[in-house]
C-alpha positions in Angstrom: -36.7 -30.2 -37.9 -38.0 -26.9 -37.7 -37.2 -25.9 -34.5 -33.5 -26.6 -35.3 -33.9 -24.7 -38.5 -34.9 -22.0 -36.3 -32.3 -22.0 -33.8 -29.7 -22.4 -36.7 -31.3 -19.5 -38.3 -31.1 -16.9 -35.1 -27.4 -18.3 -34.3 -26.3 -17.4 -37.6 -28.0 -14.0 -37.1 -26.1 -13.2 -33.9 -22.9 -14.8 -35.5 -23.1 -12.3 -38.2 -24.2 -9.1 -36.0 -20.4 -10.3 -34.0 -19.1 -10.5 -37.4 -20.0 -7.0 -38.1 -18.7 -5.6 -34.8 -15.5 -6.9 -35.9 -15.5 -5.4 -38.8 -16.5 -2.2 -37.3 -13.7 -2.2 -34.7 -11.4 -2.9 -38.2 -12.6 0.3 -39.5 -12.5 2.2 -36.5 -8.6 1.0 -35.9 -7.6 2.0 -39.3 -8.7 5.9 -38.8 -5.7 6.0 -36.7 -3.4 4.3 -39.3 -1.4 6.1 -41.3 -2.3 6.3 -45.0 -1.8 3.3 -47.4 1.4 3.6 -50.0 0.1 3.8 -53.2 0.9 0.8 -55.4 3.5 1.2 -57.9 3.3 -1.4 -60.6 6.6 -1.0 -63.1 6.5 -3.3 -66.3 9.9 -5.4 -66.6 12.1 -3.5 -68.4 10.2 -0.6 -69.4 11.4 1.7 -66.6 7.8 3.3 -66.2 4.9 2.4 -64.1 2.2 0.5 -65.6 -1.3 1.3 -65.1 -3.2 0.5 -62.2 -5.9 -2.8 -62.3 -9.5 -1.9 -63.4 -11.0 -5.0 -61.7 -10.9 -3.4 -58.1 -10.3 -7.2 -57.3 -7.1 -6.6 -54.6 -7.0 -4.2 -51.6 -4.2 -1.1 -52.0 -0.8 -1.8 -50.8 -0.5 -1.3 -46.8 1.6 1.0 -45.3 4.2 -0.9 -42.9 3.3 1.1 -39.8 -0.5 0.1 -40.0 -1.7 -1.2 -36.7 -1.6 -5.2 -36.8 -5.0 -4.9 -34.8 -6.7 -3.8 -38.2 -5.8 -7.1 -39.9 -6.6 -8.8 -36.9 -9.9 -7.6 -36.8 -10.5 -7.9 -40.3 -9.5 -11.8 -40.0 -12.1 -12.4 -37.1 -14.9 -11.1 -39.1 -14.1 -13.1 -41.6 -14.0 -16.1 -39.7 -17.1 -15.5 -37.9 -19.0 -14.6 -41.1 -17.9 -18.2 -42.3 -19.4 -19.6 -39.2 -22.5 -17.8 -40.1 -22.6 -19.1 -42.9 -22.2 -22.5 -42.0 -25.1 -21.9 -39.3 -27.2 -20.6 -42.0 -27.1 -23.2 -44.4 -27.9 -25.8 -41.9 -31.2 -23.3 -41.2 -31.8 -23.4 -45.2 -31.5 -26.9 -45.4 -33.1 -28.2 -42.4 -36.0 -25.6 -43.3 -36.4 -27.6 -46.6 -36.2 -31.1 -45.0 -39.1 -29.9 -42.5 -41.0 -28.5 -45.3 -40.4 -31.6 -47.5 -40.0 -29.1 -50.5 -37.6 -26.4 -51.6 -37.4 -23.6 -48.9 -38.5 -21.0 -51.0 -42.4 -20.6 -50.8 -42.7 -17.3 -49.0 -41.0 -14.0 -47.8 -38.9 -15.5 -45.1 -37.7 -18.3 -47.0 -36.6 -16.3 -50.2 -35.2 -13.7 -47.9 -32.8 -16.5 -46.0 -32.0 -18.0 -49.2 -30.9 -14.9 -51.1 -28.7 -13.8 -48.1 -27.1 -17.1 -48.0 -26.2 -16.4 -51.5 -24.7 -13.1 -50.6 -22.6 -14.4 -47.8 -21.1 -16.9 -49.8 -20.3 -14.9 -52.8 -18.6 -12.2 -50.4 -16.5 -14.8 -48.4 -15.2 -15.9 -52.2 -14.7 -12.7 -53.4 -12.8 -11.7 -49.7 -10.5 -14.8 -49.9 -9.9 -15.9 -53.5 -9.6 -11.9 -54.9 -8.7 -9.9 -52.0 -11.8 -8.0 -51.3 -12.0 -7.9 -47.8 -12.9 -4.4 -47.8 -16.7 -5.4 -48.7 -16.8 -7.1 -44.8 -18.4 -4.2 -43.3 -21.2 -3.1 -45.3 -22.0 -6.9 -46.2 -22.0 -8.0 -42.6 -24.3 -5.0 -42.2 -26.8 -6.3 -44.8 -26.5 -9.8 -43.3 -27.2 -8.8 -40.0 -30.2 -6.4 -40.8 -31.5 -8.9 -43.3 -31.3 -12.4 -41.4 -32.7 -10.2 -38.5 -35.8 -9.2 -40.1 -36.3 -12.7 -41.4 -36.1 -14.4 -38.2 -38.5 -11.7 -36.2 -41.0 -9.8 -38.9 -40.5 -12.1 -41.9 -41.0 -15.7 -40.1 -43.8 -17.8 -40.6 -44.3 -21.3 -39.6 -43.7 -24.3 -42.2 -46.6 -24.8 -44.7 -47.5 -26.7 -47.8 -47.0 -24.3 -51.0 -50.2 -23.0 -52.3 -51.3 -24.6 -55.5 -50.0 -22.2 -57.8 -46.5 -22.5 -56.7 -46.6 -26.1 -57.7 -44.4 -26.0 -60.9 -40.9 -26.7 -62.2 -40.9 -22.8 -63.5 -41.6 -21.8 -59.8 -38.1 -23.3 -58.8 -36.4 -21.6 -61.7 -37.9 -18.3 -61.2 -36.6 -18.5 -57.3 -33.1 -19.6 -58.1 -32.5 -17.0 -60.5 -34.1 -13.9 -58.8 -32.3 -15.3 -55.5 -29.0 -15.0 -57.6 -29.7 -11.8 -59.3 -31.1 -10.2 -56.0 -27.4 -11.0 -54.0 -25.6 -9.3 -57.1 -27.8 -6.6 -57.1 -26.8 -5.9 -53.3 -23.7 -6.4 -54.1 -23.3 -3.7 -56.3 -25.3 -1.4 -54.7 -22.5 -1.9 -51.8 -20.0 -1.3 -54.2 -21.9 1.8 -55.6 -21.7 3.3 -52.4 -18.6 2.6 -51.6 -17.7 4.2 -54.6 -19.3 7.5 -53.8 -17.6 7.5 -50.0 -14.2 7.1 -51.9 -15.0 9.3 -54.8 -15.7 12.1 -52.3 -12.5 11.6 -50.5 -10.4 11.8 -53.8 -12.3 15.1 -54.7 -11.7 16.5 -50.8 -7.9 15.3 -51.1 -8.5 13.4 -47.6 -8.1 9.8 -48.5 -7.2 8.6 -45.1 -8.4 5.7 -42.5 -10.2 2.7 -43.8 -11.2 4.8 -47.0 -7.7 4.5 -47.9 -7.9 0.7 -47.9 -10.5 0.6 -50.5 -9.5 0.2 -54.0 -9.6 3.7 -56.3 -13.0 5.0 -57.1 -12.2 4.2 -61.0 -11.6 0.4 -60.0 -15.0 0.5 -57.4 -16.8 2.0 -60.4 -15.5 -0.9 -62.8 -16.4 -3.4 -60.4 -19.9 -2.3 -59.5 -20.6 -2.1 -63.4 -19.5 -5.9 -64.0 -21.3 -7.0 -61.1 -24.2 -5.3 -62.8 -24.0 -6.6 -65.9 -23.6 -10.0 -64.4 -26.8 -9.8 -62.6 -29.0 -8.0 -65.3 -29.4 -11.2 -67.6 -30.4 -13.3 -64.6 -33.1 -10.8 -63.5 -34.3 -10.7 -67.3 -34.5 -14.6 -67.1 -36.5 -14.3 -63.9 -39.3 -12.1 -65.2 -39.0 -14.5 -68.4 -39.3 -17.4 -66.1 -42.3 -16.1 -64.1 -44.2 -15.1 -67.1 -44.0 -18.7 -68.0 -45.0 -19.8 -64.5 -47.8 -17.6 -64.7 -49.3 -18.9 -67.7 -49.2 -22.4 -66.5 -50.7 -21.1 -63.4 -53.3 -18.5 -64.1 -53.3 -19.1 -68.1 -51.9 -15.6 -69.1 -48.4 -14.7 -69.4 -48.7 -11.0 -68.0 -51.3 -9.5 -65.6 -50.1 -6.4 -64.1 -50.0 -7.7 -60.9 -48.3 -5.1 -58.5 -45.5 -7.8 -58.1 -45.0 -8.1 -61.9 -45.1 -4.3 -62.2 -42.4 -3.6 -60.0 -40.4 -6.5 -61.4 -40.8 -4.7 -64.4 -39.9 -1.2 -63.2 -36.5 -2.7 -61.6 -35.7 -4.6 -64.8 -36.0 -0.9 -66.5 -33.9 0.9 -64.1 -31.3 -1.4 -64.5 -31.4 -1.4 -68.1 -31.2 2.3 -67.8 -27.8 1.8 -65.7 -26.5 -0.3 -68.2 -27.6 1.7 -71.0 -26.4 4.8 -70.0 -22.9 3.6 -69.3 -22.7 2.0 -72.7 -24.0 4.9 -74.9 -24.2 8.3 -73.1 -20.8 7.5 -70.9 -22.8 7.9 -67.3 -19.5 6.6 -65.6 -19.2 7.4 -61.9 -21.3 9.5 -59.2 -24.6 9.4 -62.0 -24.3 5.7 -62.6 -23.9 5.3 -58.9 -26.7 6.6 -57.9 -28.7 5.1 -60.5 -27.5 1.9 -59.2 -28.5 2.8 -55.6 -32.2 3.5 -57.0 -32.1 0.3 -58.9 -31.6 -1.9 -55.5 -34.1 0.9 -53.7 -36.8 -0.4 -56.4 -35.5 -4.4 -55.9 -36.5 -3.9 -52.0 -39.7 -2.1 -52.4 -40.7 -4.9 -54.9 -39.7 -7.9 -52.1 -40.9 -5.9 -49.0 -42.9 -3.2 -49.7 -45.3 -4.9 -52.3 -45.5 -8.2 -50.1 -46.6 -6.3 -46.6 -48.2 -3.4 -48.2 -50.3 -4.5 -51.5 -52.3 -7.8 -52.1 -52.3 -9.3 -55.4 -51.7 -12.9 -56.9 -48.2 -13.3 -55.6 -48.9 -12.4 -51.9 -47.1 -15.4 -50.7 -45.5 -13.7 -47.3 -47.7 -15.4 -44.8 -47.2 -12.8 -42.5 
């Protein structure tokens, strides 16, 4: 079962790579396309244009002269991502069967589970809400993350260490994986906002940037993703504290992993607080979101590889 799981994981990595290449061709093809026509929404019987939607859940209208190949490669990228998701899911399930436990006991297993959730969320947003513009950055994340998982983070199946035998560990990891996937999608939306905002400021909105929602819509979407993820991260820390009391007899001990989890929480709390009270929207909020995901990844990768603590379960 372990060897079949490994094969499925590597296969998903290759398929995600092919999906990223398809989306890269989609973006490159769009560079020569004519700018998309601005959508004009007219309220019935009002005679005036209705305001642009703020949720950023749909793509701008396309120009009739836009090459068909742009759409074709986008669909190929989505189809490949779906196939990659299926093989990825098989790999995670077989890993759990081989280990005879939930497959969340080390760095490799947590990475593959979090990326699986990110891929599933991306496909839901792309197919249900028309957010195909997430294709290239999300598949880039999946390719790099899954590649690191199967080459650098991989460890053989092994029993859980005694401290992990707790239902609170399972609750803690599930919440952390969902929050982590959302934080990464929020960071991608924030980076795309910075790209789109820069183009709008320069008056050079063309190519694939023209296919993105407006900068304002991207900003709103990023905020909503982070507003969803932050309570989950708060619950992750709280569940971790309960688990720590069960495993080590104390709720908090300033272990490196605990400390950096708190730092990540503080950054995202500052992001949401600044938007609500100081009016920090736009570029400053986007850079704060990028800082937040950087602390998340340092907590996950840097602390596991560079620092020794009670949470050193990477197994590398």
